[in-house]
C-alpha positions, 0 to 999 in steps of 0.5 A: 335756580332752586326755589327752596333757596329763594324761599329761605331768604324770604323774611318770616311773616311777622318778624318785623312786627315782633322786632318792633314790639320788643323794641317798644318793651325795651324803651318802656323798660328804659323809662320812656313811658308816654306815647309821644316819647315812644313814638319819637324813639320808635320813629313811627306814627303815634297811631301805629305805636298806639295800636302796638301798645294797646296789643301789648297791654291786652296781652299783659306785657305792658300796664297802662295807668291814664295820665301816668303812662306805660310800665312793664306788665306782670307777664314780663315779671313772670318771664324774668323770674323764669329766665333767672331760674333757668340760667344754668349758673344761677341754678347750679350756684344757689345751694352754695350761695345759701350755705355761705349766707347762713355761715357768714350771716352776710349777703351773698351775691352771684354775678357774670361778666356781660358786655364788659360789666358785672351783671348781678344774677342772684342775691341771698340776703344775710341775717343782719337786716342790712339794705344795700343797693345791689339787686338782681339784674343790675349792672356795675363796672367791673373795676369798682366791684368785688365781683368784677375784680374777681372776674378780672383776675381771669382776664388778660392785663391789656383789658384792665385799662379799659375796664378802669376807664369805664369805672372812672366815668361811672364814679363821676356820677353824684354820690359815688365813691372815687375811683382809684388810679390805674396803678393802684388798681393793677397792683390790687388785681395782681395781689388778688390773682396771687391769693385767689380772691379780691376785696372791695373796700367801699369802692362801689358803695359807701359803708359796704365791703365785700370779698369775692372769688371767681368761678371757672368752667371746664376750660378753666375760663372765668365765667362769674364770681360770688361775693360776701358783702356786709357793712363796714362794721361787720367786715373789718379788714381782718375778717374780710381776709379771714373770709377769703379762703371760705369764699374761694372754697364755695366758688371752687365747689360751684366751679367743679359743678361746672366741670372745672377740675382745678 
């Protein structure tokens, strides 16, 4: 037997420790902040978890406040910012997002499809001083957001019922807009596909509307979407549909940078 093959199958030293450290960071990020809770989640003795936590605090990946618990550290904030900046789609789309925000005075979002949800990659605030719950890194059901519905335009229709079901579950939470029935959603998506853009009529957040268009890569596949969002006062339905072609043009500009030829 070739000894080199035997060596290739051996675990890399420190791999298990690294994996456990990353899991610990994920649990803290999910809101488990005390030693007891982290020990239970990790399935490891408190003494072991305490040593791992101490190392992560010393390296700046975690922050500890006595009697309050652990939180993600400044080093992760910096890494998260760099990760966002290094994502090709974010970097390539930024100038178009800023131009669209200036032209409309409204908030512009960039999102992609990740594990069946909308993942918000970027947000450029408008000049109206509005606050909305969207934020970079947030996830939302695709069937109840303008960004998500714009991406659903490029998905096979057989995937739509599952997306609708997820949105129904999400809408059951307190203070959430009701989710429309599937037939209404499907009809809306077919109209969106025909005109090239989707609209969100307070389906994700009360008082907020948006218009969104899909982004495509060199193969023609939908890889993301952009949207213009604002309060109902500033986005009455006539203006919402008037903005549609402008959002489509901006999306097409980004798509061409990604290699799409139309």
